[in-house]
Steps between C-alpha positions, in 0.01 A plus 500: 500500500754470785676163528681362801722193474386206714808391698649160417293456184483601134171685565399857543193637680284781359446721803173636368326168431716280718534258202814286481654464158807321368792712395599253231271492187574132461327420830213725400465309167516167689224615737271609214576166315388318817184703515426409143552135577270520796233673301528239230472220754189662654342531153575129432345408832188703423478328155532154650234583761249605227575184306444293809168680560405433146582130536297482823206650318535254217526198736189624684313524171612151408386361828161667459460347157603156625243524779234587244599204294500261787163635625329435160593131495 
């Protein structure tokens, strides 16, 4: 793996894959920490979406039952 320093930054470029990577491990760790936070946030959003869908379904069922009750009277 051949690395070339990117001028004016703390990054190097892998000439084979053209990937840019930080030289400092601290920056690399911060990057991966940010990725974990983003993944966690996406999981939380998906959980909330499924809960909202479940609530919508429950409300629809309640509405249907109320309509049946009103129709019988």
